[in-house]
C-alpha positions in Angstrom: 12.9 -7.6 2.7 16.2 -5.7 2.7 14.8 -3.4 -0.1 11.4 -2.7 1.4 12.8 0.3 3.3 13.6 1.9 0.0 10.0 1.8 -1.3 8.1 5.1 -0.9 4.7 5.0 0.8 1.7 5.4 -1.4 1.2 9.2 -2.1 -2.6 8.6 -2.4 -2.6 7.0 1.1 -0.8 10.0 2.5 -3.3 12.4 0.9 -6.2 10.3 2.0 -4.9 10.6 5.6 -4.1 14.4 5.4 -0.3 14.1 5.1 0.2 16.3 2.0 3.9 17.1 2.8 4.7 13.4 3.0 2.8 12.8 -0.2 4.9 15.5 -2.0 8.1 13.9 -0.7 7.0 10.5 -2.0 6.0 11.9 -5.4 9.3 13.7 -5.8 11.1 10.4 -5.1 9.0 8.7 -7.8 8.6 11.4 -10.5 11.4 13.8 -9.8 10.7 17.3 -11.1 7.1 16.3 -12.0 6.2 15.5 -8.4 4.6 18.8 -7.7 2.3 18.6 -10.7 1.4 15.0 -9.8 0.5 16.3 -6.3 -2.0 18.7 -7.7 -3.6 16.0 -9.8 -3.9 13.7 -6.7 -5.3 16.5 -4.6 -8.0 17.2 -7.3 -8.9 13.5 -7.4 -9.1 13.4 -3.6 -11.5 16.3 -3.5 -13.8 14.4 -5.8 -13.6 11.2 -3.8 -13.3 12.3 -0.2 -17.1 12.4 0.6 -17.8 9.1 -1.1 -18.5 6.0 0.9 -18.5 2.6 -0.7 -19.7 -0.4 1.3 -19.6 -4.1 0.4 -23.3 -4.1 -0.5 -22.7 -1.2 -2.9 -20.0 -3.2 -4.7 -22.4 -6.1 -5.5 -25.3 -3.8 -6.5 -25.6 -3.8 -10.3 -26.5 -0.1 -10.5 -23.5 1.1 -8.4 -20.4 2.4 -10.3 -18.1 -0.2 -8.5 -20.2 -3.2 -9.6 -18.4 -3.4 -12.9 -14.8 -3.4 -11.4 -16.0 -5.8 -8.7 -17.2 -8.3 -11.4 -13.8 -8.1 -13.1 -12.1 -8.9 -9.8 -14.5 -11.8 -9.0 -14.3 -13.4 -12.4 -10.6 -12.9 -12.6 -10.1 -14.9 -9.4 -12.6 -17.6 -10.5 -10.7 -17.9 -13.8 -7.4 -18.3 -12.0 -8.9 -21.2 -10.0 -10.2 -22.7 -13.3 -6.7 -22.8 -14.7 -6.4 -26.0 -12.7 -3.2 -25.1 -10.8 -4.9 -25.4 -7.5 -5.3 -29.1 -8.4 -1.7 -29.4 -9.7 -0.3 -27.7 -6.6 -2.3 -29.9 -4.1 -2.3 -33.2 -6.1 1.0 -33.0 -7.9 2.0 -36.7 -7.3 -1.4 -37.9 -8.5 -1.1 -35.8 -11.6 2.2 -37.5 -12.5 0.8 -40.9 -11.7 -1.9 -40.3 -14.4 1.1 -39.9 -16.8 2.2 -43.4 -15.8 4.8 -42.8 -13.1 5.1 -44.9 -9.9 4.5 -43.1 -6.6 8.1 -42.4 -5.6 9.0 -41.0 -9.1 5.8 -39.0 -9.1 6.8 -37.4 -5.8 10.3 -36.5 -7.0 8.8 -35.0 -10.3 6.4 -32.9 -8.2 9.3 -31.5 -6.2 11.1 -30.6 -9.4 8.0 -29.1 -10.8 7.5 -26.9 -7.7 11.2 -25.8 -8.0 10.8 -24.8 -11.6 7.6 -23.0 -10.7 9.4 -20.9 -8.1 12.1 -19.9 -10.6 9.9 -19.3 -13.6 7.3 -17.2 -11.8 9.9 -14.6 -11.2 9.9 -13.8 -14.9 6.5 -12.3 -14.4 8.1 -9.4 -12.5 9.8 -8.3 -15.8 7.0 -9.2 -18.2 4.1 -7.7 -16.4 5.2 -4.2 -17.1 6.7 -5.0 -20.5 3.8 -6.9 -22.1 0.9 -5.7 -19.9 -1.6 -7.5 -17.8 -4.1 -8.5 -20.5 -1.5 -10.0 -22.9 0.2 -11.9 -20.1 -3.1 -13.5 -19.1 -4.2 -14.2 -22.7 -0.9 -15.9 -23.5 -1.0 -17.8 -20.3 -4.5 -19.1 -21.1 -3.6 -20.1 -24.6 -0.5 -22.0 -23.4 -2.3 -23.7 -20.6 -5.2 -24.8 -22.8 -2.9 -26.3 -25.4 -0.8 -27.9 -22.7 -3.8 -29.6 -21.0 -5.0 -30.8 -24.4 -1.6 -32.5 -24.9 -1.7 -33.9 -21.4 -5.1 -35.4 -22.1 -3.5 -37.2 -25.1 -0.4 -38.3 -23.2 -2.4 -39.4 -20.2 -4.6 -41.5 -22.5 -1.5 -43.0 -24.1 0.1 -43.8 -20.7 -3.1 -45.5 -19.5 -3.5 -47.6 -22.6 0.2 -48.2 -23.4 0.0 -51.9 -23.0 -2.9 -52.2 -25.5 -1.1 -49.9 -27.9 2.2 -51.7 -27.4 4.2 -48.5 -26.7 6.7 -47.9 -23.8 5.0 -46.2 -20.8 7.9 -43.8 -20.4 7.4 -42.2 -23.8 4.0 -40.5 -23.0 5.2 -40.0 -19.4 8.3 -38.1 -20.5 6.4 -36.0 -23.1 3.7 -35.3 -20.6 6.2 -34.2 -17.9 7.8 -31.7 -20.3 4.4 -30.3 -21.2 3.4 -30.1 -17.5 6.6 -28.2 -16.7 5.8 -25.7 -19.5 2.2 -25.3 -18.3 3.5 -24.7 -14.8 5.7 -21.9 -16.1 2.8 -20.4 -18.1 0.7 -20.3 -15.0 3.4 -18.8 -12.8 4.2 -16.1 -15.4 0.7 -15.4 -16.7 -1.9 -16.1 -14.0 -0.3 -16.3 -10.6 0.3 -12.6 -9.8 -1.5 -10.7 -12.5 -5.0 -11.2 -11.1 -3.9 -9.8 -7.7 -2.5 -6.7 -9.3 -5.5 -5.7 -11.3 -7.8 -4.9 -8.3 -5.3 -2.4 -7.0 -5.5 -0.5 -10.3 -9.2 -0.4 -11.0 -10.7 0.9 -7.7 -10.6 4.4 -6.4 -9.1 4.9 -2.9 -12.5 4.8 -1.3 -13.1 1.2 -2.5 -9.6 -0.3 -2.9 -9.4 -2.1 0.4 -13.0 -3.5 0.0 -12.1 -4.6 -3.6 -8.9 -6.3 -2.4 -10.8 -8.1 0.4 -13.4 -9.4 -2.1 -10.6 -10.6 -4.3 -9.1 -12.6 -1.4 -12.4 -14.1 -0.4 -13.4 -15.2 -3.9 -9.9 -16.7 -4.4 -10.3 -18.7 -1.3 -13.8 -20.0 -2.2 -12.9 -20.7 -5.8 -9.7 -22.7 -4.9 -11.6 -24.5 -2.2 -14.2 -25.6 -4.8 -11.5 -26.8 -7.2 -9.5 -28.6 -4.5 -12.6 -30.3 -3.2 -13.8 -31.4 -6.6 -10.4 -32.6 -8.0 -10.5 -36.0 -6.2 -14.0 -36.5 -7.5 -12.8 -35.8 -11.0 -9.8 -38.1 -10.5 -12.0 -41.0 -9.5 -14.6 -40.5 -12.3 -12.6 -39.0 -15.2 -9.0 -40.3 -14.7 -6.7 -38.6 -17.3 -9.8 -36.8 -18.9 -9.4 -34.4 -16.0 -6.8 -32.7 -18.2 -9.5 -32.2 -20.9 -11.7 -30.4 -18.4 -8.9 -27.9 -17.5 -8.2 -27.4 -21.2 -11.7 -26.2 -21.7 -11.8 -24.1 -18.5 -8.5 -22.4 -19.6 -10.0 -21.6 -23.0 -13.1 -20.1 -21.4 -10.9 -18.0 -19.0 -8.9 -16.7 -22.0 -12.1 -15.9 -23.9 -13.6 -14.0 -21.0 -10.3 -12.1 -20.6 -10.2 -11.2 -24.3 -13.8 -9.9 -24.2 -14.1 -8.1 -20.9 -10.8 -7.4 -19.2 -9.4 -3.9 -19.9 -5.6 -3.3 -20.0 -4.9 -1.5 -16.7 -1.1 -1.3 -17.1 0.6 2.0 -18.3 -2.4 4.0 -17.1 -3.2 6.1 -14.1 -6.0 5.3 -11.6 -8.1 8.1 -13.1 -7.6 6.7 -16.7 -8.7 3.3 -15.5 -11.7 4.8 -13.9 -12.6 6.4 -17.2 -12.9 3.0 -18.8 -15.8 2.1 -16.5 -17.5 5.5 -17.0 -17.2 5.1 -20.8 -18.4 1.5 -20.6 -21.5 2.7 -18.8 -22.1 5.3 -21.5 -21.6 2.8 -24.3 -23.9 0.3 -22.5 -21.4 -2.6 -22.9 -18.6 -4.3 -21.0 -16.9 -5.5 -24.2 -13.4 -3.9 -24.1 -13.2 -3.7 -27.9 -16.4 -1.7 -28.0 -15.5 0.9 -25.4 -13.6 4.0 -26.5 -12.8 2.4 -29.9 -10.9 -0.4 -28.2 -8.4 1.9 -26.6 -8.4 -0.1 -23.4 -7.3 -3.3 -25.2 -3.9 -1.8 -25.8 -1.0 -1.6 -23.3 0.5 1.9 -23.2 4.2 2.4 -22.8 6.5 5.6 -22.7 7.7 6.5 -26.1 11.5 6.3 -26.3 11.5 9.0 -28.9 9.3 11.5 -27.0 7.3 12.3 -23.9 4.0 10.6 -24.8 2.8 7.1 -24.2 2.2 4.9 -27.2 1.0 1.4 -28.0 3.6 -0.9 -26.5 3.7 -2.9 -29.7 5.6 0.0 -31.3 8.4 -0.2 -28.7 10.8 -3.2 -29.1 10.3 -5.8 -26.4 14.0 -5.9 -25.5 13.8 -2.2 -24.8 10.7 -2.7 -22.6 12.5 -5.5 -20.7 15.6 -3.4 -20.3 13.5 -0.6 -18.7 12.2 -3.0 -16.1 15.6 -3.8 -14.7 16.4 -1.5 -11.7 19.5 0.6 -12.2 21.9 1.0 -9.3 23.4 4.5 -9.1 
């Protein structure tokens, strides 16, 4: 909270509310000498948007320009719920019991898992602007899917340990390690990223509505998962992990097919994706603009242009994310 005072207000919000001088000050704080030119760009964009009105009904109307970004927002939040971490968060002790731990040990392990979750999710602050949103989500889905497959195996071994004549603590220990890894993968990949994307794909006239839809869908999706988890516990036992392995794989597949990379681009550039998708008649990211929006853009260390982030060393990208104190 101590650093919030140092954050500049949104220049777009200032312009939207007729405070151009404040917008220029904020842009100069952010961009330095380029602030004036950025102001002209934002004023031009505002002139095009100012007479537009976008209602909630418009956003769920297939023929409306904001329907496509709204579906990305909605499916993103549903996919986050399908990662299974609503279930792990609410029913942590029961999850560890499926791995063969008694109640008290399961509660302590849940506490440790939450603590690691708190620490590991802070890594997302660095990686989200070094790897990009799309890659972070894809890597998170892959790690989670593999982790839940392994948890299905270890849960089965724990439940049948007496028949298989193996010590219960072996699958329990291995499952715990995997669950801690999965928790980190969710915290880094899926926790914050799906909240950031709606702020980058909507114009000013629809951003508050898009964010509201994001919150509502998140609440409904997590309610459904939390409500159904006890039913799955009672009927599937450790096979509940297999369900989440499949749902994470589907979330990753959808992300790879339909989620554009919004990082490293301006609002106008992200809006261009949806216009070009309409012209191309497809939502497949790889088929829009030659797959340009599947790539995370990053400032070229050797020049003034932005380039494919893959051409910039990861350590350099991480270094750039660390604030410098002058």
